[in-house]
C-alpha positions in Angstrom: 96.7 71.1 98.5 97.9 68.9 95.7 95.6 66.5 93.7 96.9 62.9 93.5 97.7 63.0 89.8 99.7 66.3 90.0 101.5 66.0 93.3 104.8 64.9 91.9 104.7 67.4 89.0 103.8 70.3 91.2 106.6 69.6 93.6 109.1 69.3 90.8 108.0 72.7 89.4 108.0 74.3 92.8 111.7 73.4 93.0 112.1 74.8 89.5 115.9 74.7 89.5 115.8 71.0 88.7 114.5 71.8 85.3 116.9 74.7 84.8 120.0 72.6 85.4 119.0 69.9 82.9 118.0 66.9 85.0 115.5 66.1 82.3 116.5 65.3 78.7 114.5 66.2 75.7 115.3 64.7 72.3 115.0 68.0 70.4 117.3 69.7 72.9 120.3 70.7 70.8 118.5 72.5 67.9 115.9 74.2 70.2 118.6 75.2 72.6 120.5 77.2 69.9 117.4 79.1 69.0 116.5 79.8 72.7 120.0 81.0 73.4 119.9 83.3 70.4 116.6 84.8 71.5 117.7 85.3 75.1 120.8 87.2 73.8 118.5 89.4 71.8 116.0 90.4 74.5 117.3 93.6 76.0 115.0 95.8 78.1 114.9 99.5 77.3 116.8 101.1 80.3 117.1 104.7 81.3 120.1 105.5 83.5 119.4 107.8 86.5 122.8 109.6 86.8 121.9 113.0 88.5 121.3 112.8 92.3 121.6 114.9 95.4 123.2 113.3 98.4 123.5 113.9 102.2 125.2 111.9 104.9 123.7 114.1 107.6 120.0 113.5 106.9 117.3 111.2 108.2 114.0 109.8 106.8 112.5 113.3 106.6 113.8 113.5 103.1 111.4 110.6 102.0 108.5 113.1 102.2 107.5 113.6 98.6 107.3 117.4 99.2 110.9 117.5 100.5 113.4 119.3 98.3 117.2 119.3 99.0 118.8 122.6 100.1 122.3 123.9 99.4 123.8 121.5 102.0 123.2 118.6 99.7 125.9 117.7 97.3 125.7 116.4 93.7 126.3 112.7 93.2 126.5 110.2 90.4 126.9 106.4 90.2 130.2 105.6 91.7 129.7 107.9 94.7 131.4 106.4 97.8 131.3 107.4 101.5 133.0 106.4 104.7 131.3 104.1 107.2 128.6 105.8 109.1 125.6 105.2 111.3 123.3 107.4 109.3 124.5 106.1 105.9 123.9 108.2 102.8 120.6 109.5 101.4 120.3 110.1 97.7 117.4 112.1 96.2 116.3 112.8 92.7 113.1 113.8 90.8 112.0 112.3 87.5 109.5 113.2 84.9 108.2 110.3 82.7 109.4 111.0 79.1 107.5 110.4 75.9 109.9 107.8 74.6 113.1 105.9 75.4 115.5 104.8 72.7 113.0 105.9 70.0 110.3 103.6 71.5 107.1 105.1 73.1 106.9 104.9 76.9 103.1 105.2 77.3 101.6 102.0 78.8 104.9 100.5 79.7 105.5 98.8 83.1 108.4 100.8 84.7 110.7 99.4 87.4 113.4 101.2 89.3 116.6 99.0 89.6 119.3 100.0 92.1 122.7 98.6 93.0 124.6 99.7 96.2 127.2 98.5 98.7 126.1 97.2 101.1 122.4 97.6 102.1 119.8 99.9 100.7 116.2 101.1 101.0 114.0 102.5 98.1 111.3 105.1 98.5 109.0 106.2 95.6 106.9 109.3 96.1 107.4 108.9 99.9 106.3 105.3 100.0 108.7 102.6 101.3 109.1 100.0 98.6 111.9 97.7 99.5 114.9 97.0 101.7 117.6 95.1 99.7 121.2 94.0 99.6 123.7 95.0 96.9 122.4 94.3 93.5 118.8 93.3 94.4 117.2 96.7 94.5 113.9 96.8 92.7 110.7 98.9 93.0 107.7 99.2 90.8 107.3 102.8 89.6 104.3 102.5 87.2 102.1 99.6 86.0 101.2 101.7 82.9 103.4 104.7 82.3 101.9 108.1 81.6 104.3 110.6 79.9 104.6 113.7 82.0 104.0 112.1 85.4 106.5 113.2 88.0 108.2 111.1 90.6 110.6 111.5 93.5 113.0 108.7 94.2 115.0 108.4 97.4 117.7 105.7 98.1 119.1 105.2 101.6 122.4 103.4 101.5 123.6 101.8 104.8 127.1 100.6 105.4 128.2 101.2 109.0 131.0 98.6 109.1 132.6 99.3 105.7 132.6 102.2 103.2 129.3 102.6 101.3 129.0 102.8 97.5 126.2 103.9 95.1 126.8 101.6 92.1 124.0 102.6 89.7 120.3 103.2 89.3 118.2 102.9 86.2 114.6 102.6 85.0 113.6 99.5 83.2 110.8 99.7 80.6 109.0 96.7 79.2 105.9 95.7 77.2 106.4 98.3 74.5 108.7 96.6 72.0 106.7 94.3 69.7 109.7 92.1 68.9 110.7 91.8 72.5 107.2 91.0 73.5 106.9 88.2 70.8 110.3 86.8 71.8 109.2 86.6 75.5 105.9 85.0 74.5 107.6 82.4 72.3 110.3 81.6 75.0 107.5 81.1 77.5 105.6 78.8 75.2 108.6 76.7 74.0 110.0 76.2 77.5 106.5 75.2 78.8 106.3 72.7 75.9 109.7 71.3 76.6 109.1 70.8 80.3 105.7 69.2 80.0 106.7 67.0 77.1 108.7 64.9 79.6 105.5 63.7 81.2 103.5 62.7 78.1 103.4 59.2 76.7 103.9 60.4 73.1 107.0 62.5 73.9 108.5 62.1 70.4 105.4 63.7 68.9 105.7 66.8 71.1 109.5 67.1 70.6 109.0 67.0 66.8 106.4 69.8 67.1 108.9 71.8 69.2 111.6 71.3 66.6 109.3 72.5 63.8 108.4 75.5 65.8 112.0 76.5 66.4 112.8 76.1 62.7 110.2 78.8 61.9 112.0 81.5 63.9 113.8 84.0 61.6 116.9 84.8 63.6 118.3 86.8 60.7 115.4 89.1 60.7 115.7 89.5 64.5 119.4 90.3 64.3 118.8 92.9 61.5 116.0 94.5 63.6 113.5 93.8 60.8 110.5 94.2 63.0 107.8 93.0 60.7 109.6 89.8 59.5 110.7 89.0 63.0 107.2 89.4 64.5 105.7 87.3 61.7 108.1 84.5 62.2 107.7 84.4 66.0 103.9 84.4 65.6 104.2 81.5 63.1 106.4 79.6 65.6 104.0 80.1 68.4 101.1 78.9 66.2 103.0 75.7 65.6 102.9 75.2 69.4 99.2 75.7 69.8 98.4 72.0 70.6 100.2 72.6 73.8 97.1 74.5 75.1 95.2 71.2 75.4 98.2 69.4 76.9 98.7 71.9 79.6 95.1 71.3 80.8 96.3 67.9 82.1 98.5 69.5 84.7 98.1 71.7 87.8 100.9 73.9 88.9 101.1 75.4 92.4 103.6 78.2 93.2 104.2 79.7 96.6 106.6 82.6 97.4 109.1 82.2 100.2 112.0 84.2 101.7 114.8 82.3 103.4 115.9 84.2 106.5 118.5 82.9 108.9 117.4 84.8 112.0 120.7 84.5 113.8 123.3 84.0 111.0 126.2 86.3 111.8 123.6 88.8 113.1 122.6 90.1 116.5 119.0 89.9 117.5 118.3 93.5 116.4 119.6 92.9 112.8 117.7 89.6 112.6 114.5 91.3 113.6 115.2 94.2 111.2 115.5 91.7 108.3 112.3 90.0 109.3 110.5 93.4 109.5 111.7 94.7 106.1 111.0 91.4 104.4 107.5 91.4 105.8 106.9 95.0 104.7 108.1 94.1 101.2 105.9 91.1 101.0 102.8 93.0 102.2 103.5 95.7 99.5 103.8 93.0 96.8 100.6 91.4 97.9 98.8 94.7 97.1 100.5 94.7 93.7 99.7 91.0 93.0 96.3 90.1 94.5 96.6 86.5 93.4 100.0 85.9 95.0 100.4 83.5 97.9 103.4 83.6 100.3 104.6 81.4 103.1 106.9 81.9 106.1 107.8 79.8 109.1 109.8 80.6 112.3 107.5 81.5 115.2 110.3 83.7 116.6 110.0 86.1 113.7 106.3 86.4 114.0 106.6 87.0 117.8 109.0 89.9 117.1 106.4 91.5 114.9 103.6 90.9 117.4 105.7 92.5 120.2 107.5 95.4 118.5 105.5 96.1 115.3 101.8 95.3 116.0 100.5 97.0 112.9 102.7 94.7 110.7 101.6 91.7 112.7 98.0 92.7 112.3 98.4 92.9 108.5 100.2 89.5 108.4 97.3 87.9 110.4 94.8 89.4 108.0 96.6 87.8 105.1 96.8 84.5 107.0 93.0 84.6 107.6 92.5 85.4 103.9 94.6 82.3 103.0 97.2 84.3 101.1 100.0 84.0 103.7 100.7 80.4 104.7 102.3 79.4 108.0 104.8 76.6 107.5 107.4 74.6 109.4 106.0 74.5 112.9 109.3 75.2 114.6 110.5 78.2 116.6 113.3 78.8 114.1 114.8 77.1 111.0 117.4 75.1 112.7 120.6 73.2 111.9 119.5 69.6 111.5 123.0 68.0 112.0 124.5 69.4 115.2 121.8 69.9 117.9 120.7 67.1 120.2 117.3 65.5 120.2 115.9 67.6 123.0 116.7 70.8 121.0 114.7 69.5 118.0 111.8 68.5 120.3 111.6 71.9 121.9 111.7 73.6 118.5 108.5 71.7 117.5 106.9 72.0 121.0 107.2 75.7 121.2 106.8 76.4 117.5 103.6 74.3 117.0 102.1 75.6 120.2 102.7 79.2 119.3 101.1 78.9 115.8 98.1 77.1 117.3 97.6 79.8 119.9 98.0 82.8 117.6 96.7 81.5 114.3 94.7 78.4 115.1 96.8 76.3 112.8 98.5 73.0 113.6 101.5 72.6 111.3 101.9 69.1 109.9 104.6 69.6 107.2 108.2 70.4 108.4 110.1 73.1 106.5 113.9 72.6 106.5 115.4 74.7 103.7 119.2 75.2 103.4 120.0 72.3 105.8 123.0 70.3 104.7 122.1 67.0 106.2 119.7 65.4 108.7 120.2 63.8 112.0 118.9 60.2 111.9 116.5 60.7 114.8 114.6 63.5 113.1 112.2 61.1 111.4 111.0 59.7 114.7 110.8 63.2 116.4 108.8 64.6 113.4 106.4 61.7 113.5 105.7 61.9 117.2 105.2 65.7 116.8 102.4 65.0 114.3 104.5 65.9 111.3 103.6 63.8 108.2 106.3 65.0 105.8 108.9 67.6 105.2 110.1 69.9 102.4 113.7 70.9 101.8 115.7 72.8 99.1 119.2 74.0 98.6 
């Protein structure tokens, strides 16, 4: 998958947090950091709070039908609405009409995302389509790729909290790509961070760092603070122009990114909840693949795939289609992602025996790279077991 000259670089970028926490030092760091921090504070998306909802704790998924309308038994609700533990949870419903502008800025053409925060678990439906299952503050669903004023939407949020009281924290629409200053800031931040990261790997690092410093000095932070749009945009464009040589430098590198969802199938869950998490994660991934045709995702754990094959054959069929397309990668080769400190050698061997065999039988793939995320140590005999199981290497991350 990786070319020889880019293997190390690609793996470092795939573990991106290493760069974020500053394991690599750049000479121009202090001055550039101050500009980057100032720009990050300035970039605020245009948000529109959704504060008027109808709620029912005696409903089911019939209310996700886009033609459904609440009757008099539904109560009014706002962010902060709380309810007692219940098997059914709470269903919140609202309709929305895309406005002409938000905060004085035109909405037309904007990418619109619904953001939701609840306690504890939630599901989002947009115009009757299931979009995502999420936990707490991670609710997010694409509403429109390019907003059209006047278009109407129905949003439904299902909050589940059967062990503790449930809470609807907030919901809002996030608009992007319509503020010229914000766009230019994001373009510049992307360019300067790319330049800083790649400069580490060039033999003439000092030359690139000097270029980055000159670029940062051209950013007119005063104009940005005063909302002087014309001056701010001009300065950011000039700063980006200073970084243009980076275009040639980037051609020396290849970057591979693969999506992944870490699921502990049995972590404080019974089998039913573990399967439910695997199901909803798979549904979310399949929806995202429709939205982003170029995106590649990977998942291990034969047990999770087997659950889908047995109980949700349509989801399993879609997963297999993506695997055949090369967009869904099978990784790990084990029955589940295991603890690599406590179990005995026979347990590890059986993980690989049953896992690799299942993946070969169902997908025709022999897994040769182990996948051990979130493991806090490794039994000394794993290397021998991996080698004898035909594993040539392993990937881990924390």
